[in-house]
N, C-alpha and C positions, 0 to 999 in steps of 0.2 A: 604437405596438409594444402585443401584448396579454402581460400576463401571469397566472396563475394558481398557485396554489400545489396540489402533488400530494400529499394523503395518502393517496390509495390505492398510488402507487409507493414513498412511504414505508415502509408496511407490508410489501409486497411485498419493500421492500430487508430489512427487519426479519428475512423470514423466509427471505430467501437468505445473507444476512452473513454465516453460520459458513461456509460455500461459496466466496464471492467473497472472505472473509476469508484463507483458505489457497490462493487464488488470485493474488491480487494478491503476498500473502508470496511466492508460489511465484514468480512472475514475476520480483519485485523481486532473490531472489536471484542465481537466473540473471543476470539482468545484473549485478547488483553486485558478487557474490565473484567472479568474475574478472577486474573493478578490484582489486578488495583484494591480490585475491592477487598481482597486476603491481605494484602498487606498496608492497607492503609492505617496511618496512624491513632492510635485511640485519642478519646477523645471529646472535641463539638465537631469531629466532618460524619456526617453519616453515610453520604456515598459520592464517590468518587468515580466520575464516566465521562467517553465524552462526547459533547454537543455537538460535535461536528467531526469529521474525519476526510479530507479531501485533497486530493495530488494536485489538485488544478486543472487548468483547461491544455496543457501542453502534455500529450504522450507521450512513453519513454519511448526514445527511440532505438532500434535497433540499428548498429553498425556496423558489424559486420559478423560471418556467422563461417564457419568453419567445420569441411568434414572431411574424416578419414573413417575409411571402411579398415576395419581389422580382423577382415575374417569373416568368415561364412555368419557368424550369430552375433556379430559386433560390429556397431560405428558408433564412434567418439563424436558428439558433436558439440563445438563453442560456439557460445553466440558473445560478444560484446555488447554490450547496451550500454544507453545513458540517459538521464534524464534533465530535462532542461529545466532551471531553477524558472519556476511558474509564480508566479504574484498569486496565484489564487491557491495556493498549497498551504495550508493549514490544518490545526488540530486543535481545536478547543477543550479546553477540559472546562470539568464543570467541576466543583466542591459543595454538593448537597450538606448544610449547615442543619443543625439541630438550632428550631425556632424555640423560643421560650416566648410565653405568652401571660401576660398580669390578670389577674381575674377584674 
């Protein structure tokens, strides 16, 4: 199996990261928010959702890629990646509570 580093791909990820960050956050929200809503505890909580979901300014980094030719119709591709801790990485959860009014 041969391995190589992909600095050119990391530079591309750096430039595209703001778009990927938004798309990944939207996909996670779309998948997770219905489950959070389904399993929210009964009572005062009216709605649970992400107010903001971001992975920060630093993109994931592709450290190594290995490719192994396994015949005419099969290629095995292994990717080693890492995510540097970004100070902007955050998920804000909001609980929308029932509001009570007095006449």
